[in-house]
N, C-alpha and C positions, 0 to 999 in steps of 0.2 A: 794822682790816686794810685795806691800801690796795688797792683794785680797779686792775686793770690791762686792758688790752685783751687780747684774743685774737692769738697768733702765727699761727692758722690764717685763711686766706683766707677771706673772705667770700664765701657763696654764696647768692646768693637767687635767686626763680622771680617770672617775670613776674606769676603769680598771688597770690604774697604780696604783690606792690607795690601790684597791685590791689586787694586787700583793705586794704591799709594805707594806700591814697590815698583808700579810702572812708572809714574811719576819721577820718581828718584831715580830710577835706572836712565831715565832720557836727560836728565839734569845732573847726572853725579860727577862728570868730568867738568862740569863747569860751576865753580864755589859762587860766581856773581848770580848763579840763578838760585840763591839761597830761599831770597824772601818769595821768589815766584812759586818755589818748590812748598813752601808754608803756606802760602795763601791757598794753592790748589788743596793741601792736606785738610786746611780747615772748612774749605767748600766739601771736602770727602766726609769729616767726622762733625763738623760743625762748630769744631773748638779745638785746642791742642793741648791736648793733656799731656802730662811728662813722658807717658808712653808713647805717642805719636811724636814728641819732640826727639826722643831718643831712638826711634825707627829712622828719623831723617837726619838727625846727627852721623848715626852709623853708616847709613846708605850714603851718604855724602861726602863722607869722612870731614868733620870739621867738629870741633869740641862741643859737646852738649851746653857749655857755657856761653857759645856763640847764638847756639838756636834760641834758648833760653832769651839771651839780651836782646835778642830781634823781637821776641815774642811781648817782651815786657814792655820794649820802648814804644811801639808803635799800636797806637789804639786800635787798629784793625783788627788784632787778633785778642783771641780770648783763651782765657786758659781754664773758663769752666762752660761748661754746656749751658746753652738757652733753653728754655722752657718751652713747653708748645704756645703757652701764651706768655710773650716777651713784654714786660712793662717797662717803661722808659718813661722817667720822671723828669720836666724841666727844670734846671735850676739856674738858667739864666737869671739876669738882674728883674725882669719885668715878672717873670713869673714866682721869683723867690721873694721879691717885696711883696706879692701877693698870698704868700703862703704855701708855695710849692714844699718848703721845707717840710712843713707838719704834714703834709699829704703824703711824702717818701718816709718820716717817720711812721707815719700809720701804716702805712704798707708793709713795712719791715715787721712792725708789730703783728699785723694780720698774717702775714706769710711766715712769718719766722725765719726769714733770712736777712740778708747784710747785702751791701752793695755787691755786684756781679757773682749773684750768687744765685742758685738755682734748689726748688724745693726738692727733698728728698725723690718724691715722685714724678719729678721734671714734669710737673705740670706749668709751675711759674718761675720766670727767671726776672729780676729787678736789675735796673740800671739806670742811674742819672745821665743827662746830657746838658748840654748846656746851653742850646737853641734850638726849636725847630722851626721857628719862623712864625709861629702863630701868637707873637707877644700881643695883639688884640684880643685873644681869647684867653690870656692868664689868670689862673695860672691852669698849665695845660699837661697833659701825660697824654701816652700813648700805649693802647696795647694791642701789639702785632702791629698793625696799619691801620686801627681805628684812633682817632684824633678825641680826646675827652678835653673839652674848656671850662673854664670860667666855675670851677671845681671849690669845693672846701670839703674839709676832713670827712663830714658825714656821707658825701658821695661816694667815698670809699671801698665800704663793704659793700653797696650794692653793686659796685663795678665789678668786685672779685667775684662778687656771687655769681655774676651772668655767664664768668667763664668756668665757675666749679660746675655750673649745671650741665 
């Protein structure tokens, strides 16, 4: 799945930038720490927008292309922010054969976003995962840490409404 940058404008605080600069300064002479710096940057900002990747590249004196390559290669990194309510739909085999693809389509329709995107108000974000280990409850989705199982498409509007309230 191709990662893409968010269409939501980057908003960082001076405190976040200062914290990132501390992280970079502690590792800037050891390029082997690039991934560790990126992980800490994602902990600070919640994701790795191009602005943060640029700060890392410049601070560690590595090409921006290398930072971007690492960010897009490893699944642990996100190029778009997560919403206050992060929805993840299992598209593993057991869930998929029981209709999770239809659930995912309905969520995209209701939220007006696609894979790895966040609503403009940052209330919801949506991702797909391969298996959460709840195959007996298939099809399954999670909202933050809450698991919903044995779902049908008609359940989706109610679940979203619960978190909009």
